[in-house]
C-alpha positions, 0 to 999 in steps of 0.5 A: 500500500505504501507505494500508492502515489496518493499517500504522499498527498494526504494524511490519515487518521483512524478510529473504530466504530464501537457497537453496544457489545463493545465490538468494533463493527467498522473503521472510520478513516479520516482523510486530510489533504496535506496542502490546500492546492493539492487535488488528490485523485479519488480513484487512487484513494479507493485503490489504496483503501481496497488494498487494506479493506477489499470489497469482500472484507470489513467495512470502512467509513470514509470521513473526507476533509476536502469537499472537492475530493469528496465530490469526486469520490461520490461520483466514483462508485466505491465498493459496497463495503465502503461507507461514505460520510456526507456533511449536512451542508452538502446533503442539503445542497440540491446539486448533490442530490443525484450523486447521493441517490446514485451512491445509495443505489450502488449499495453504499451505506451513507452517513449524514455528518452533523446536524442539518441547518435546513431541510434535506431534499425529499429524495435524499433523507431516505438515502442515509442509514445513520446520522453522526452527532457529535457529543457537544452538539447532541440535544439529547444531553439536556432533553431538548426536543427537535424543532417543530415539524422535525422528527428523529427518523435516522438512527444515530452514531455518537462522535466525540466520545472520550471516556467509558462513561461518555460511551455508556451514556451515549448508548443509554441515549440510544446511540447505535455505536460510538466513534472514537477511542474511549480508552484512557479511563478504560486503561485505568479501570483495567489496571484496577481490575488486575489489582483486584484479581485479574488472571495472572499474566506472569507466564506470558511475560516469562515466555516472551522473556525466554524467547528474547533470551533464546532459552532452550525449549525445555525452559519454555515447556516448563513455563507452559506447564505452570499455566494450563490455560495458556498451554491449552490455547497453544495446542488449540492454536497449533492444531487449528485449520490455519496451520493445515497440519496432517497430524495432531501435535500433542507435545509442547516441545513439538508445538514450539518447534513447529511454531518457531520462536518468532511466531511464538513471541508474536502470538504470546504478545497478542494474547497478552494485549487481549487478555482482559475480560473487561468488556470495556477494554475491547477498544483498548485491545483493538487499538493495541493490535492496530498500533502493532500492525501500523508499526509493522507496515512502517517497517516494511521497507527495511526488508528486515523481518526480525525488525518488523516483528519487533516493531509489531510487538512494540506497537502491541505493547504500547498501551500496556500499563 
């Protein structure tokens, strides 16, 4: 993906769509042109996006911070898994009605971003699956009703959420999902939960230390034997269809040899980053894995596989307390 020309013309930001189950249902990708005089190509943008989110893959929502680029993108017929956020002022403009209706007919999910200051064209309103309401602009906070003649007919997503408390309150007000990273107080809460008796992660940390020190397999085996849950996960992982093994692996030694030290370390790092059972820690886990993948991608040009693996683990561990 790094060799696509448009990547030198725009900056990206990303955040998750977190649903009521605290699962990540989609990724919001914000696109900023680096200079006002630049005219990034929408087709190149969609090509770059398809490299990460293929048409049959997960959903991605485009929040484009350039009216001209968004106008071009609306004419480009994105893949069906690409959701498009359209600012309220553009949705209210009759000049955009045809493109909005065509996007909906193309199968794209459309999101109305912000609160309209005037009535939307009649053909446009049914095109939007959700509205995106920033927390600071949400009338529901103080119980304010919409103006006379205006009804809230579109399910809403809450933007601007920063804490777990704000996330829970948004869901209580009827939000379908929240956009953002409610992770700071989640991390603090997770630390308190560990102190109150969260399952011990000592075996995982010890395994990573032993792999770094290139200790003999016998020592790694002994560490696994002290944590039956971790040992079971390793055996289930090595015997999963992903490995395509013709015979079942039944010994820890054989499992470690088949996996190799590098992949073992990566697997344990992911387990450690996602070990919390606190449902509100799910966004933190998602952030940790995303950071790892981003760090790994940034190191792709080095051609040093070991360095890329270390960058991945560095990113995964960046949110651990």
